[in-house]
N, C-alpha and C positions, 0 to 999 in steps of 0.2 A: 486289722491284724488279729484282734481277739477272736472274731467270728471265724476267720480263716483257720486259726489254730484249733478252735473247738471242732470245726468240721473235719480237720485232719485227725484229731484225736478220736472222733467217732468212727471214722473210716478205718483207722488202725484197730480199734477195739473190735469192730465187726469182722474185719478180715482175720483177726487172730482168734476168733471164737467159733471156729468151724464146727466143733463137736458140742457146742453149748446149745441146748434146745430153745431156750428163751433168753433174749437179750433185752434188757430194760435200760433205757437211757433217760435218767431223771434230769430234767432241765429246769431247775429253779432259777428265777430271775435274781432277786436279792434275798438272801437268807437273813431273817431277823432273829436276833437273840435277845435274851433278857438283859444282857449287859453290853455296854459299849466297849468293844475290844480295841478299836482303832481310833479312839478319841473323837474329834470333831467330824471326821469323815463319816463314821457310823451315825452320829447324831444327825447330820445333814441328810444322809441317804434315808435313814429310818423316818425322819420327819417328812421328807418328800413323799415317801410311799404312804405314810399315814394319811396325808392330805389328798394324794392323787390316785390311790388304788381304786376307789370307786368309779373313776372316770376313764381309766386306761384299760386296754384289752387285757384279759385275764392272763395271757402268756407273759405279761410284764409285771404282774402282781408280785408283791413281796410275799414270802412264805415264812411262817414261824418255824424255827428249826425243829420244834417238837412235832408240828404237823407233818413236816417232811419225813422225819423219822418214823412216825406212825404210818404214813402212807407207804413207805418202803417196806415196812414189816407186813402190813396188810396185803400189799401187792405180792410179796414173796409167799405168804401163806396161801393166797388165792391160787397161785401157780402150783405150789406144792400139793394142794388138795384137788387139783384138776386132773382128769384122766390123762394118762400118759399116751401120747400118740405113737403108733407103731412105726410110721414112716416119718422119721425126723431127719430127713436128708438135708433140709434147710432150716436155719434158725428162724424163730419167730421174733421179729424185731418190733419193739414198741418204744416210742418216745413219749415219756410221761411228763405232763406239765401241771400247772396249778389247778386247772379244772379237774384233772384226774385225781390230784391229792384230795380235793374236796369230796369228790365222788367216792373215793375209797375209804378215807379216814376222817372226813370233816365232821360227821355226827359224833363219832367217838371222841374226837378232839374237843368239840364244843362241850360235851358232857364232862370230860375229865378236867379241862383247864378253864372253861368258861372265860375265855380271854376278853379283855376290854377291847372294844373295837378300835380304840385309838392306838393300841399296841400293834395291831396288824397293819 
């Protein structure tokens, strides 16, 4: 059900963005925060990802909320500073995942926060 609903949401967003030149669909797996907001559920999920992230495909990696935010800002800046296309009859669609977050903002994130590997 969840993936079906997410697919429907994506299709609706794309269909309703006819005049939007760039559509970016950020797809984080689990968003990790510094605090536990949902009690034992957060503790369990965060502990799972801390242990298994090195072994699972990157599309399922947890992402620090700060890294996600930095990646969104860096991605938007990149698009805003790119040359405007004259023929924008179709939207440019991109699905952005963990590997993209690292490529866009990973180095800046490491420099700014120097996270403990066990936190991610």
